All heavy atoms as TSV, in Angstrom:
chain	resi	resn	atom	element	x	y	z
A	1	MET	N	N	2.062	-31.673	-61.187
A	1	MET	CA	C	0.891	-30.910	-60.713
A	1	MET	C	C	1.286	-29.647	-60.107
A	1	MET	O	O	2.148	-29.529	-59.244
A	1	MET	CB	C	0.155	-31.795	-59.748
A	1	MET	CG	C	-1.087	-31.311	-59.187
A	1	MET	SD	S	-1.844	-32.604	-58.216
A	1	MET	CE	C	-3.477	-31.879	-58.128
A	2	THR	N	N	0.685	-28.553	-60.583
A	2	THR	CA	C	0.976	-27.203	-60.014
A	2	THR	C	C	0.030	-26.930	-58.816
A	2	THR	O	O	-1.160	-27.332	-58.743
A	2	THR	CB	C	0.863	-26.149	-60.990
A	2	THR	OG1	O	-0.439	-26.169	-61.501
A	2	THR	CG2	C	1.786	-26.382	-62.230
A	3	LYS	N	N	0.504	-26.087	-57.992
A	3	LYS	CA	C	-0.278	-25.625	-56.763
A	3	LYS	C	C	-1.004	-24.359	-57.124
A	3	LYS	O	O	-0.436	-23.518	-57.698
A	3	LYS	CB	C	0.773	-25.320	-55.632
A	3	LYS	CG	C	0.545	-26.098	-54.440
A	3	LYS	CD	C	1.564	-25.621	-53.344
A	3	LYS	CE	C	1.096	-26.050	-51.973
A	3	LYS	NZ	N	2.151	-25.722	-51.007
A	4	SER	N	N	-2.257	-24.330	-56.735
A	4	SER	CA	C	-2.991	-23.103	-57.033
A	4	SER	C	C	-2.768	-22.095	-55.966
A	4	SER	O	O	-2.507	-22.479	-54.771
A	4	SER	CB	C	-4.560	-23.366	-57.230
A	4	SER	OG	O	-4.984	-23.895	-55.928
A	5	ARG	N	N	-2.833	-20.850	-56.253
A	5	ARG	CA	C	-2.585	-19.816	-55.249
A	5	ARG	C	C	-3.758	-19.710	-54.322
A	5	ARG	O	O	-4.925	-19.810	-54.718
A	5	ARG	CB	C	-2.392	-18.443	-56.038
A	5	ARG	CG	C	-1.132	-18.343	-56.715
A	5	ARG	CD	C	-0.999	-17.102	-57.552
A	5	ARG	NE	N	-1.103	-16.001	-56.632
A	5	ARG	CZ	C	-0.677	-14.773	-56.861
A	5	ARG	NH1	N	-0.198	-14.517	-58.085
A	5	ARG	NH2	N	-0.808	-13.795	-55.975
A	6	LYS	N	N	-3.473	-19.360	-53.073
A	6	LYS	CA	C	-4.530	-19.161	-52.129
A	6	LYS	C	C	-5.074	-17.739	-52.388
A	6	LYS	O	O	-4.376	-16.753	-52.603
A	6	LYS	CB	C	-3.936	-19.242	-50.676
A	6	LYS	CG	C	-3.535	-20.588	-50.234
A	6	LYS	CD	C	-3.078	-20.590	-48.824
A	6	LYS	CE	C	-2.542	-21.973	-48.324
A	6	LYS	NZ	N	-2.060	-21.864	-46.975
A	7	LYS	N	N	-6.374	-17.634	-52.160
A	7	LYS	CA	C	-7.022	-16.363	-52.328
A	7	LYS	C	C	-7.654	-16.027	-50.898
A	7	LYS	O	O	-8.412	-16.778	-50.341
A	7	LYS	CB	C	-8.070	-16.314	-53.369
A	7	LYS	CG	C	-7.489	-16.528	-54.697
A	7	LYS	CD	C	-8.498	-16.466	-55.851
A	7	LYS	CE	C	-7.860	-16.767	-57.183
A	7	LYS	NZ	N	-8.788	-16.807	-58.220
A	8	PHE	N	N	-7.320	-14.903	-50.444
A	8	PHE	CA	C	-7.852	-14.434	-49.158
A	8	PHE	C	C	-8.814	-13.166	-49.320
A	8	PHE	O	O	-8.523	-12.322	-50.187
A	8	PHE	CB	C	-6.724	-13.986	-48.280
A	8	PHE	CG	C	-5.738	-15.026	-47.985
A	8	PHE	CD1	C	-4.428	-14.921	-48.677
A	8	PHE	CD2	C	-5.864	-16.094	-47.191
A	8	PHE	CE1	C	-3.402	-15.991	-48.391
A	8	PHE	CE2	C	-4.993	-17.054	-47.004
A	8	PHE	CZ	C	-3.732	-16.985	-47.648
A	9	ASP	N	N	-9.893	-13.146	-48.580
A	9	ASP	CA	C	-10.847	-12.045	-48.697
A	9	ASP	C	C	-10.234	-10.870	-47.954
A	9	ASP	O	O	-9.281	-10.891	-47.070
A	9	ASP	CB	C	-12.124	-12.483	-48.229
A	9	ASP	CG	C	-12.310	-12.720	-46.737
A	9	ASP	OD1	O	-11.238	-13.049	-46.124
A	9	ASP	OD2	O	-13.347	-12.756	-46.197
A	10	ALA	N	N	-10.764	-9.711	-48.346
A	10	ALA	CA	C	-10.226	-8.409	-47.844
A	10	ALA	C	C	-10.374	-8.371	-46.191
A	10	ALA	O	O	-9.445	-7.815	-45.551
A	10	ALA	CB	C	-10.973	-7.244	-48.414
A	11	ALA	N	N	-11.364	-8.899	-45.753
A	11	ALA	CA	C	-11.556	-8.864	-44.288
A	11	ALA	C	C	-10.395	-9.651	-43.531
A	11	ALA	O	O	-10.013	-9.245	-42.524
A	11	ALA	CB	C	-12.910	-9.442	-43.851
A	12	PHE	N	N	-10.217	-10.788	-44.010
A	12	PHE	CA	C	-9.071	-11.661	-43.427
A	12	PHE	C	C	-7.703	-10.956	-43.587
A	12	PHE	O	O	-6.982	-10.852	-42.603
A	12	PHE	CB	C	-8.991	-12.975	-44.192
A	12	PHE	CG	C	-7.867	-13.889	-43.725
A	12	PHE	CD1	C	-7.966	-14.672	-42.578
A	12	PHE	CD2	C	-6.695	-13.951	-44.505
A	12	PHE	CE1	C	-6.945	-15.406	-42.125
A	12	PHE	CE2	C	-5.671	-14.726	-44.046
A	12	PHE	CZ	C	-5.758	-15.531	-42.895
A	13	GLU	N	N	-7.436	-10.347	-44.753
A	13	GLU	CA	C	-6.161	-9.631	-44.945
A	13	GLU	C	C	-6.107	-8.448	-43.991
A	13	GLU	O	O	-5.032	-8.185	-43.288
A	13	GLU	CB	C	-6.055	-9.078	-46.342
A	13	GLU	CG	C	-5.870	-10.211	-47.370
A	13	GLU	CD	C	-5.825	-9.661	-48.760
A	13	GLU	OE1	O	-5.676	-8.462	-49.015
A	13	GLU	OE2	O	-5.760	-10.498	-49.707
A	14	ALA	N	N	-7.196	-7.699	-43.765
A	14	ALA	CA	C	-7.157	-6.545	-42.909
A	14	ALA	C	C	-6.969	-6.998	-41.464
A	14	ALA	O	O	-6.227	-6.344	-40.761
A	14	ALA	CB	C	-8.502	-5.805	-43.046
A	15	GLU	N	N	-7.596	-8.074	-41.009
A	15	GLU	CA	C	-7.546	-8.641	-39.761
A	15	GLU	C	C	-6.121	-8.945	-39.397
A	15	GLU	O	O	-5.560	-8.568	-38.341
A	15	GLU	CB	C	-8.424	-9.786	-39.534
A	15	GLU	CG	C	-8.335	-10.419	-38.137
A	15	GLU	CD	C	-9.189	-11.741	-38.121
A	15	GLU	OE1	O	-10.158	-11.836	-38.812
A	15	GLU	OE2	O	-8.888	-12.543	-37.190
A	16	ILE	N	N	-5.439	-9.699	-40.298
A	16	ILE	CA	C	-4.070	-10.119	-40.098
A	16	ILE	C	C	-3.128	-8.945	-40.128
A	16	ILE	O	O	-2.148	-8.818	-39.363
A	16	ILE	CB	C	-3.643	-11.227	-41.109
A	16	ILE	CG1	C	-4.658	-12.372	-41.122
A	16	ILE	CG2	C	-2.219	-11.656	-40.923
A	16	ILE	CD1	C	-4.865	-13.040	-39.769
A	17	ALA	N	N	-3.347	-7.961	-41.009
A	17	ALA	CA	C	-2.463	-6.884	-41.149
A	17	ALA	C	C	-2.588	-5.943	-39.811
A	17	ALA	O	O	-1.621	-5.508	-39.302
A	17	ALA	CB	C	-2.894	-5.948	-42.345
A	18	LEU	N	N	-3.788	-5.820	-39.346
A	18	LEU	CA	C	-3.957	-5.089	-38.066
A	18	LEU	C	C	-3.226	-5.757	-36.879
A	18	LEU	O	O	-2.670	-5.112	-36.022
A	18	LEU	CB	C	-5.411	-4.823	-37.726
A	18	LEU	CG	C	-6.040	-3.850	-38.647
A	18	LEU	CD1	C	-7.562	-3.830	-38.440
A	18	LEU	CD2	C	-5.460	-2.501	-38.616
A	19	GLU	N	N	-3.357	-7.129	-36.892
A	19	GLU	CA	C	-2.623	-7.914	-35.875
A	19	GLU	C	C	-1.058	-7.651	-35.989
A	19	GLU	O	O	-0.427	-7.557	-35.016
A	19	GLU	CB	C	-2.934	-9.390	-36.074
A	19	GLU	CG	C	-2.391	-10.259	-34.948
A	19	GLU	CD	C	-2.886	-11.708	-35.147
A	19	GLU	OE1	O	-3.967	-11.954	-35.784
A	19	GLU	OE2	O	-2.250	-12.597	-34.605
A	20	GLY	N	N	-0.642	-7.454	-37.284
A	20	GLY	CA	C	0.774	-7.184	-37.405
A	20	GLY	C	C	1.101	-5.809	-37.028
A	20	GLY	O	O	2.276	-5.578	-36.537
A	21	LEU	N	N	0.176	-4.885	-37.273
A	21	LEU	CA	C	0.403	-3.444	-37.022
A	21	LEU	C	C	0.469	-3.214	-35.418
A	21	LEU	O	O	1.133	-2.358	-34.880
A	21	LEU	CB	C	-0.599	-2.619	-37.583
A	21	LEU	CG	C	-0.370	-2.365	-39.035
A	21	LEU	CD1	C	-1.619	-1.668	-39.555
A	21	LEU	CD2	C	0.895	-1.458	-39.286
A	22	ARG	N	N	-0.215	-4.031	-34.667
A	22	ARG	CA	C	-0.344	-3.920	-33.216
A	22	ARG	C	C	1.029	-4.165	-32.610
A	22	ARG	O	O	1.318	-3.797	-31.488
A	22	ARG	CB	C	-1.404	-4.808	-32.609
A	22	ARG	CG	C	-2.772	-4.263	-32.925
A	22	ARG	CD	C	-3.829	-5.141	-32.069
A	22	ARG	NE	N	-5.024	-5.107	-32.762
A	22	ARG	CZ	C	-5.646	-6.023	-33.388
A	22	ARG	NH1	N	-5.210	-7.259	-33.342
A	22	ARG	NH2	N	-6.790	-5.801	-33.956
A	23	GLU	N	N	1.877	-4.973	-33.298
A	23	GLU	CA	C	3.170	-5.342	-32.834
A	23	GLU	C	C	3.209	-5.954	-31.451
A	23	GLU	O	O	4.119	-5.748	-30.613
A	23	GLU	CB	C	4.132	-4.097	-32.852
A	23	GLU	CG	C	4.352	-3.610	-34.344
A	23	GLU	CD	C	5.331	-2.450	-34.417
A	23	GLU	OE1	O	5.789	-1.988	-33.389
A	23	GLU	OE2	O	5.505	-2.087	-35.578
A	24	VAL	N	N	2.164	-6.716	-31.125
A	24	VAL	CA	C	2.142	-7.468	-29.878
A	24	VAL	C	C	3.112	-8.669	-29.977
A	24	VAL	O	O	3.844	-9.087	-29.048
A	24	VAL	CB	C	0.698	-7.933	-29.505
A	24	VAL	CG1	C	0.694	-8.805	-28.352
A	24	VAL	CG2	C	-0.131	-6.682	-29.365
A	25	SER	N	N	3.262	-9.210	-31.198
A	25	SER	CA	C	4.030	-10.321	-31.477
A	25	SER	C	C	4.837	-10.050	-32.719
A	25	SER	O	O	4.570	-9.045	-33.458
A	25	SER	CB	C	3.291	-11.653	-31.667
A	25	SER	OG	O	2.436	-11.451	-32.741
A	26	THR	N	N	5.873	-10.835	-33.101
A	26	THR	CA	C	6.590	-10.632	-34.345
A	26	THR	C	C	5.670	-11.145	-35.473
A	26	THR	O	O	4.795	-11.845	-35.330
A	26	THR	CB	C	7.903	-11.484	-34.323
A	26	THR	OG1	O	7.569	-12.867	-34.258
A	26	THR	CG2	C	8.798	-11.065	-33.214
A	27	VAL	N	N	5.983	-10.625	-36.738
A	27	VAL	CA	C	5.165	-10.983	-37.851
A	27	VAL	C	C	5.137	-12.472	-38.178
A	27	VAL	O	O	4.098	-13.006	-38.487
A	27	VAL	CB	C	5.632	-10.113	-39.098
A	27	VAL	CG1	C	4.961	-10.658	-40.332
A	27	VAL	CG2	C	5.292	-8.698	-38.858
A	28	PRO	N	N	6.280	-13.184	-37.958
A	28	PRO	CA	C	6.190	-14.623	-38.341
A	28	PRO	C	C	5.278	-15.430	-37.416
A	28	PRO	O	O	4.716	-16.455	-37.866
A	28	PRO	CB	C	7.638	-15.063	-38.056
A	28	PRO	CG	C	8.477	-13.863	-38.343
A	28	PRO	CD	C	7.653	-12.794	-37.822
A	29	GLN	N	N	5.033	-14.965	-36.259
A	29	GLN	CA	C	4.142	-15.670	-35.329
A	29	GLN	C	C	2.659	-15.752	-35.912
A	29	GLN	O	O	2.090	-16.806	-36.010
A	29	GLN	CB	C	4.188	-15.084	-33.901
A	29	GLN	CG	C	5.413	-15.399	-33.220
A	29	GLN	CD	C	5.641	-14.618	-31.927
A	29	GLN	OE1	O	5.063	-13.656	-31.750
A	29	GLN	NE2	N	6.529	-15.155	-31.067
A	30	PRO	N	N	1.988	-14.590	-36.198
A	30	PRO	CA	C	0.571	-14.745	-36.736
A	30	PRO	C	C	0.714	-15.332	-38.112
A	30	PRO	O	O	-0.233	-15.988	-38.575
A	30	PRO	CB	C	0.207	-13.249	-36.859
A	30	PRO	CG	C	1.334	-12.404	-36.606
A	30	PRO	CD	C	2.381	-13.199	-35.865
A	31	ALA	N	N	1.770	-15.218	-38.891
A	31	ALA	CA	C	1.910	-15.802	-40.138
A	31	ALA	C	C	1.827	-17.335	-40.068
A	31	ALA	O	O	1.062	-17.996	-40.738
A	31	ALA	CB	C	3.180	-15.446	-40.907
A	32	LYS	N	N	2.550	-17.908	-39.094
A	32	LYS	CA	C	2.526	-19.293	-38.826
A	32	LYS	C	C	1.105	-19.743	-38.363
A	32	LYS	O	O	0.587	-20.770	-38.806
A	32	LYS	CB	C	3.577	-19.698	-37.835
A	32	LYS	CG	C	3.809	-21.190	-37.711
A	32	LYS	CD	C	4.934	-21.518	-36.778
A	32	LYS	CE	C	5.232	-22.993	-36.701
A	32	LYS	NZ	N	6.367	-23.202	-35.858
A	33	ARG	N	N	0.603	-19.006	-37.478
A	33	ARG	CA	C	-0.726	-19.264	-36.856
A	33	ARG	C	C	-1.875	-19.304	-37.951
A	33	ARG	O	O	-2.787	-20.188	-37.841
A	33	ARG	CB	C	-1.010	-18.219	-35.770
A	33	ARG	CG	C	-2.153	-18.660	-34.955
A	33	ARG	CD	C	-2.315	-17.744	-33.620
A	33	ARG	NE	N	-2.299	-16.290	-33.916
A	33	ARG	CZ	C	-1.202	-15.568	-33.483
A	33	ARG	NH1	N	-0.211	-16.101	-32.872
A	33	ARG	NH2	N	-1.236	-14.271	-33.668
A	34	HIS	N	N	-1.746	-18.384	-38.976
A	34	HIS	CA	C	-2.823	-18.391	-39.955
A	34	HIS	C	C	-2.465	-19.042	-41.244
A	34	HIS	O	O	-3.173	-19.010	-42.247
A	34	HIS	CB	C	-3.140	-16.853	-40.198
A	34	HIS	CG	C	-3.767	-16.201	-38.965
A	34	HIS	ND1	N	-5.034	-16.428	-38.525
A	34	HIS	CD2	C	-3.297	-15.319	-38.163
A	34	HIS	CE1	C	-5.274	-15.723	-37.517
A	34	HIS	NE2	N	-4.267	-15.028	-37.252
A	35	GLY	N	N	-1.224	-19.609	-41.333
A	35	GLY	CA	C	-0.795	-20.305	-42.562
A	35	GLY	C	C	-0.585	-19.450	-43.738
A	35	GLY	O	O	-0.781	-19.827	-44.885
A	36	VAL	N	N	0.043	-18.168	-43.539
A	36	VAL	CA	C	0.436	-17.383	-44.602
A	36	VAL	C	C	1.928	-17.112	-44.490
A	36	VAL	O	O	2.565	-17.266	-43.418
A	36	VAL	CB	C	-0.339	-16.092	-44.653
A	36	VAL	CG1	C	-1.798	-16.332	-44.842
A	36	VAL	CG2	C	-0.079	-15.316	-43.390
A	37	HIS	N	N	2.487	-16.579	-45.513
A	37	HIS	CA	C	3.932	-16.246	-45.588
A	37	HIS	C	C	4.119	-14.913	-44.837
A	37	HIS	O	O	3.217	-13.951	-45.105
A	37	HIS	CB	C	4.479	-16.263	-46.966
A	37	HIS	CG	C	5.979	-16.297	-46.997
A	37	HIS	ND1	N	6.690	-15.099	-46.872
A	37	HIS	CD2	C	6.823	-17.263	-47.123
A	37	HIS	CE1	C	8.001	-15.326	-46.926
A	37	HIS	NE2	N	8.089	-16.725	-47.137
A	38	PRO	N	N	5.164	-14.706	-44.081
A	38	PRO	CA	C	5.353	-13.399	-43.478
A	38	PRO	C	C	5.384	-12.258	-44.408
A	38	PRO	O	O	4.981	-11.150	-44.067
A	38	PRO	CB	C	6.700	-13.582	-42.718
A	38	PRO	CG	C	6.825	-15.006	-42.449
A	38	PRO	CD	C	6.109	-15.620	-43.630
A	39	ASN	N	N	5.899	-12.400	-45.611
A	39	ASN	CA	C	6.051	-11.360	-46.601
A	39	ASN	C	C	4.607	-10.859	-46.981
A	39	ASN	O	O	4.375	-9.692	-47.291
A	39	ASN	CB	C	6.751	-11.740	-47.852
A	39	ASN	CG	C	8.224	-11.813	-47.637
A	39	ASN	OD1	O	8.726	-11.340	-46.626
A	39	ASN	ND2	N	8.975	-12.561	-48.528
A	40	GLN	N	N	3.635	-11.759	-46.920
A	40	GLN	CA	C	2.203	-11.289	-47.244
A	40	GLN	C	C	1.750	-10.345	-46.172
A	40	GLN	O	O	1.094	-9.437	-46.506
A	40	GLN	CB	C	1.303	-12.564	-47.276
A	40	GLN	CG	C	1.452	-13.356	-48.530
A	40	GLN	CD	C	0.527	-14.516	-48.590
A	40	GLN	OE1	O	0.490	-15.318	-47.637
A	40	GLN	NE2	N	-0.266	-14.653	-49.563
A	41	ILE	N	N	2.077	-10.656	-44.929
A	41	ILE	CA	C	1.622	-9.741	-43.930
A	41	ILE	C	C	2.375	-8.411	-43.881
A	41	ILE	O	O	1.674	-7.391	-43.753
A	41	ILE	CB	C	1.870	-10.450	-42.450
A	41	ILE	CG1	C	1.024	-11.658	-42.280
A	41	ILE	CG2	C	1.604	-9.444	-41.379
A	41	ILE	CD1	C	1.207	-12.451	-41.045
A	42	TYR	N	N	3.618	-8.386	-44.298
A	42	TYR	CA	C	4.310	-7.179	-44.450
A	42	TYR	C	C	3.614	-6.312	-45.556
A	42	TYR	O	O	3.412	-5.045	-45.476
A	42	TYR	CB	C	5.759	-7.346	-44.828
A	42	TYR	CG	C	6.575	-7.873	-43.581
A	42	TYR	CD1	C	7.253	-9.086	-43.679
A	42	TYR	CD2	C	6.691	-7.079	-42.475
A	42	TYR	CE1	C	8.087	-9.562	-42.620
A	42	TYR	CE2	C	7.495	-7.495	-41.391
A	42	TYR	CZ	C	8.132	-8.805	-41.538
A	42	TYR	OH	O	8.906	-9.203	-40.333
A	43	GLY	N	N	3.200	-6.948	-46.611
A	43	GLY	CA	C	2.626	-6.266	-47.776
A	43	GLY	C	C	1.243	-5.757	-47.326
A	43	GLY	O	O	0.813	-4.656	-47.658
A	44	TRP	N	N	0.470	-6.554	-46.611
A	44	TRP	CA	C	-0.843	-6.129	-46.185
A	44	TRP	C	C	-0.766	-4.981	-45.161
A	44	TRP	O	O	-1.526	-4.135	-45.190
A	44	TRP	CB	C	-1.585	-7.333	-45.482
A	44	TRP	CG	C	-1.926	-8.443	-46.439
A	44	TRP	CD1	C	-2.048	-8.326	-47.884
A	44	TRP	CD2	C	-2.267	-9.810	-46.099
A	44	TRP	NE1	N	-2.375	-9.611	-48.345
A	44	TRP	CE2	C	-2.490	-10.537	-47.399
A	44	TRP	CE3	C	-2.292	-10.575	-44.968
A	44	TRP	CZ2	C	-2.836	-11.829	-47.392
A	44	TRP	CZ3	C	-2.632	-11.849	-44.991
A	44	TRP	CH2	C	-2.842	-12.508	-46.158
A	45	LYS	N	N	0.271	-4.984	-44.330
A	45	LYS	CA	C	0.491	-3.920	-43.363
A	45	LYS	C	C	0.773	-2.672	-44.136
A	45	LYS	O	O	0.216	-1.586	-43.752
A	45	LYS	CB	C	1.758	-4.250	-42.474
A	45	LYS	CG	C	1.395	-5.211	-41.396
A	45	LYS	CD	C	2.649	-5.480	-40.560
A	45	LYS	CE	C	3.445	-4.298	-39.980
A	45	LYS	NZ	N	4.550	-4.664	-39.203
A	46	LYS	N	N	1.600	-2.751	-45.250
A	46	LYS	CA	C	1.902	-1.548	-45.981
A	46	LYS	C	C	0.636	-1.046	-46.677
A	46	LYS	O	O	0.425	0.176	-46.688
A	46	LYS	CB	C	2.949	-1.938	-47.097
A	46	LYS	CG	C	3.419	-0.738	-47.803
A	46	LYS	CD	C	4.565	-1.158	-48.727
A	46	LYS	CE	C	5.069	-0.013	-49.536
A	46	LYS	NZ	N	6.244	-0.297	-50.403
A	47	GLN	N	N	-0.234	-1.866	-47.134
A	47	GLN	CA	C	-1.426	-1.472	-47.860
A	47	GLN	C	C	-2.326	-0.778	-46.807
A	47	GLN	O	O	-2.911	0.310	-47.120
A	47	GLN	CB	C	-2.196	-2.767	-48.459
A	47	GLN	CG	C	-1.614	-3.280	-49.683
A	47	GLN	CD	C	-2.345	-4.408	-50.152
A	47	GLN	OE1	O	-3.082	-5.080	-49.455
A	47	GLN	NE2	N	-2.280	-4.609	-51.412
A	48	VAL	N	N	-2.429	-1.275	-45.631
A	48	VAL	CA	C	-3.330	-0.691	-44.611
A	48	VAL	C	C	-2.843	0.644	-44.213
A	48	VAL	O	O	-3.639	1.574	-44.161
A	48	VAL	CB	C	-3.449	-1.573	-43.350
A	48	VAL	CG1	C	-4.103	-0.887	-42.146
A	48	VAL	CG2	C	-4.255	-2.835	-43.683
A	49	SER	N	N	-1.541	0.848	-44.054
A	49	SER	CA	C	-1.029	2.091	-43.583
A	49	SER	C	C	-1.163	3.171	-44.758
A	49	SER	O	O	-1.415	4.272	-44.554
A	49	SER	CB	C	0.415	2.022	-43.138
A	49	SER	OG	O	1.289	1.661	-44.193
A	50	THR	N	N	-0.965	2.696	-45.976
A	50	THR	CA	C	-1.108	3.636	-47.102
A	50	THR	C	C	-2.550	4.044	-47.244
A	50	THR	O	O	-2.867	5.242	-47.404
A	50	THR	CB	C	-0.680	2.870	-48.473
A	50	THR	OG1	O	0.691	2.581	-48.271
A	50	THR	CG2	C	-0.856	3.890	-49.615
A	51	ILE	N	N	-3.475	3.122	-47.219
A	51	ILE	CA	C	-4.930	3.477	-47.275
A	51	ILE	C	C	-5.392	4.348	-46.162
A	51	ILE	O	O	-6.088	5.322	-46.319
A	51	ILE	CB	C	-5.700	2.189	-47.352
A	51	ILE	CG1	C	-5.470	1.459	-48.705
A	51	ILE	CG2	C	-7.208	2.477	-47.190
A	51	ILE	CD1	C	-6.059	0.073	-48.820
A	52	SER	N	N	-4.880	4.008	-44.950
A	52	SER	CA	C	-5.329	4.790	-43.833
A	52	SER	C	C	-4.795	6.323	-43.816
A	52	SER	O	O	-5.452	7.246	-43.551
A	52	SER	CB	C	-4.921	4.131	-42.489
A	52	SER	OG	O	-3.598	4.083	-42.295
A	53	ARG	N	N	-3.620	6.385	-44.345
A	53	ARG	CA	C	-2.935	7.731	-44.505
A	53	ARG	C	C	-3.783	8.542	-45.566
A	53	ARG	O	O	-4.065	9.737	-45.326
A	53	ARG	CB	C	-1.519	7.729	-44.927
A	53	ARG	CG	C	-0.560	7.648	-43.680
A	53	ARG	CD	C	0.876	7.782	-44.076
A	53	ARG	NE	N	1.434	6.415	-44.215
A	53	ARG	CZ	C	1.956	5.792	-45.167
A	53	ARG	NH1	N	2.139	6.436	-46.239
A	53	ARG	NH2	N	2.422	4.596	-45.089
A	54	ALA	N	N	-4.141	7.960	-46.570
A	54	ALA	CA	C	-4.964	8.555	-47.664
A	54	ALA	C	C	-6.311	8.935	-47.123
A	54	ALA	O	O	-6.788	10.091	-47.430
A	54	ALA	CB	C	-5.091	7.670	-48.889
A	55	PHE	N	N	-6.926	8.102	-46.376
A	55	PHE	CA	C	-8.260	8.375	-45.729
A	55	PHE	C	C	-8.133	9.549	-44.828
A	55	PHE	O	O	-8.973	10.403	-44.840
A	55	PHE	CB	C	-8.756	7.065	-45.035
A	55	PHE	CG	C	-10.015	7.352	-44.244
A	55	PHE	CD1	C	-11.268	7.346	-44.904
A	55	PHE	CD2	C	-10.009	7.555	-42.882
A	55	PHE	CE1	C	-12.416	7.601	-44.226
A	55	PHE	CE2	C	-11.126	7.774	-42.213
A	55	PHE	CZ	C	-12.333	7.842	-42.849
A	56	LEU	N	N	-7.176	9.563	-43.976
A	56	LEU	CA	C	-7.003	10.719	-43.069
A	56	LEU	C	C	-6.770	11.987	-43.783
A	56	LEU	O	O	-7.287	13.032	-43.321
A	56	LEU	CB	C	-5.884	10.412	-42.008
A	56	LEU	CG	C	-6.201	9.342	-41.035
A	56	LEU	CD1	C	-4.952	9.025	-40.211
A	56	LEU	CD2	C	-7.353	9.715	-40.145
A	57	ARG	N	N	-5.901	11.966	-44.775
A	57	ARG	CA	C	-5.734	13.210	-45.639
A	57	ARG	C	C	-6.963	13.768	-46.223
A	57	ARG	O	O	-7.237	14.942	-46.176
A	57	ARG	CB	C	-4.708	12.895	-46.776
A	57	ARG	CG	C	-3.309	13.397	-46.514
A	57	ARG	CD	C	-2.449	13.316	-47.593
A	57	ARG	NE	N	-1.582	12.132	-47.486
A	57	ARG	CZ	C	-1.590	11.082	-48.119
A	57	ARG	NH1	N	-2.240	10.993	-49.181
A	57	ARG	NH2	N	-0.722	9.979	-47.831
A	58	ALA	N	N	-7.792	12.765	-46.735
A	58	ALA	CA	C	-9.097	13.116	-47.390
A	58	ALA	C	C	-10.060	13.719	-46.314
A	58	ALA	O	O	-10.726	14.755	-46.635
A	58	ALA	CB	C	-9.701	12.023	-48.039
A	59	ALA	N	N	-10.116	13.039	-45.172
A	59	ALA	CA	C	-11.077	13.546	-44.106
A	59	ALA	C	C	-10.595	14.911	-43.634
A	59	ALA	O	O	-11.419	15.772	-43.405
A	59	ALA	CB	C	-10.988	12.557	-42.972
A	60	ARG	N	N	-9.288	15.100	-43.485
A	60	ARG	CA	C	-8.804	16.417	-42.975
A	60	ARG	C	C	-9.089	17.545	-44.089
A	60	ARG	O	O	-9.523	18.629	-43.756
A	60	ARG	CB	C	-7.306	16.404	-42.723
A	60	ARG	CG	C	-6.975	15.599	-41.489
A	60	ARG	CD	C	-5.599	15.472	-41.232
A	60	ARG	NE	N	-5.314	14.686	-40.108
A	60	ARG	CZ	C	-4.166	13.888	-39.997
A	60	ARG	NH1	N	-3.210	13.947	-40.867
A	60	ARG	NH2	N	-4.003	13.218	-38.982
A	61	ALA	N	N	-8.979	17.145	-45.364
A	61	ALA	CA	C	-9.197	18.164	-46.356
A	61	ALA	C	C	-10.774	18.480	-46.477
A	61	ALA	O	O	-11.137	19.674	-46.591
A	61	ALA	CB	C	-8.905	17.536	-47.765
A	62	LEU	N	N	-11.586	17.549	-46.141
A	62	LEU	CA	C	-13.043	17.811	-46.142
A	62	LEU	C	C	-13.400	18.724	-44.995
A	62	LEU	O	O	-14.283	19.508	-45.147
A	62	LEU	CB	C	-13.851	16.472	-46.069
A	62	LEU	CG	C	-13.865	15.621	-47.333
A	62	LEU	CD1	C	-14.506	14.353	-47.089
A	62	LEU	CD2	C	-14.587	16.424	-48.474
A	63	ARG	N	N	-12.826	18.458	-43.903
A	63	ARG	CA	C	-13.121	19.358	-42.628
A	63	ARG	C	C	-12.309	20.555	-42.572
A	63	ARG	O	O	-12.592	21.500	-41.676
A	63	ARG	CB	C	-12.861	18.526	-41.436
A	63	ARG	CG	C	-13.670	17.398	-41.174
A	63	ARG	CD	C	-13.534	16.644	-39.847
A	63	ARG	NE	N	-12.193	16.930	-39.327
A	63	ARG	CZ	C	-11.769	16.496	-38.133
A	63	ARG	NH1	N	-12.592	15.738	-37.417
A	63	ARG	NH2	N	-10.533	16.746	-37.733
A	64	GLY	N	N	-11.386	20.785	-43.466
A	64	GLY	CA	C	-10.575	21.977	-43.503
A	64	GLY	C	C	-9.597	21.996	-42.393
A	64	GLY	O	O	-9.101	22.998	-41.870
A	65	TRP	N	N	-9.172	20.809	-41.937
A	65	TRP	CA	C	-8.196	20.698	-40.749
A	65	TRP	C	C	-6.824	21.073	-41.231
A	65	TRP	O	O	-6.360	20.627	-42.299
A	65	TRP	CB	C	-8.299	19.328	-40.273
A	65	TRP	CG	C	-7.581	19.042	-39.010
A	65	TRP	CD1	C	-7.906	19.409	-37.716
A	65	TRP	CD2	C	-6.295	18.423	-38.805
A	65	TRP	NE1	N	-6.970	19.145	-36.858
A	65	TRP	CE2	C	-5.899	18.456	-37.488
A	65	TRP	CE3	C	-5.421	17.856	-39.756
A	65	TRP	CZ2	C	-4.821	17.898	-36.986
A	65	TRP	CZ3	C	-4.328	17.232	-39.275
A	65	TRP	CH2	C	-4.066	17.350	-37.857
A	66	ARG	N	N	-6.110	21.812	-40.404
A	66	ARG	CA	C	-4.762	22.262	-40.841
A	66	ARG	C	C	-3.664	21.668	-39.982
A	66	ARG	O	O	-2.478	21.942	-40.261
A	66	ARG	CB	C	-4.659	23.784	-40.860
A	66	ARG	CG	C	-5.536	24.416	-41.875
A	66	ARG	CD	C	-5.458	25.940	-41.607
A	66	ARG	NE	N	-6.493	26.607	-42.486
A	66	ARG	CZ	C	-6.136	27.294	-43.514
A	66	ARG	NH1	N	-4.934	27.503	-43.836
A	66	ARG	NH2	N	-7.088	27.959	-44.165
A	67	GLY	N	N	-4.010	20.896	-39.114
A	67	GLY	CA	C	-2.999	20.210	-38.225
A	67	GLY	C	C	-2.821	21.026	-36.916
A	67	GLY	O	O	-3.566	21.926	-36.609
A	68	GLY	N	N	-1.751	20.717	-36.241
A	68	GLY	CA	C	-1.422	21.382	-34.965
A	68	GLY	C	C	-0.793	22.697	-35.042
A	68	GLY	O	O	-0.437	23.262	-34.071
A	69	ALA	N	N	-0.553	23.185	-36.217
A	69	ALA	CA	C	0.088	24.460	-36.342
A	69	ALA	C	C	-0.792	25.724	-36.058
A	69	ALA	O	O	-1.935	25.716	-36.077
A	69	ALA	CB	C	0.635	24.611	-37.801
C-alpha cells in the first residue's frame, strides 16, 4: 500500500514559512509541531522570500522609486 502525498493550502504554507522566517525558533521545531518535514519549510521560506522580492521590485518600479541613492 502506498502513502498518498499530503497537500497543503497556500495559506497554511505561508503561515508556516513566515513562522520560519521570524527565526524565533529553529525550523525543525515548527516542522514537528505542524507535522511537516523541515525541508518543506525551507522550500516555503525560499518561495516567500523570492515572491516578496519580486513584489517589492514591481512596486518600486510602479512608483519610480530609485532606492536610497
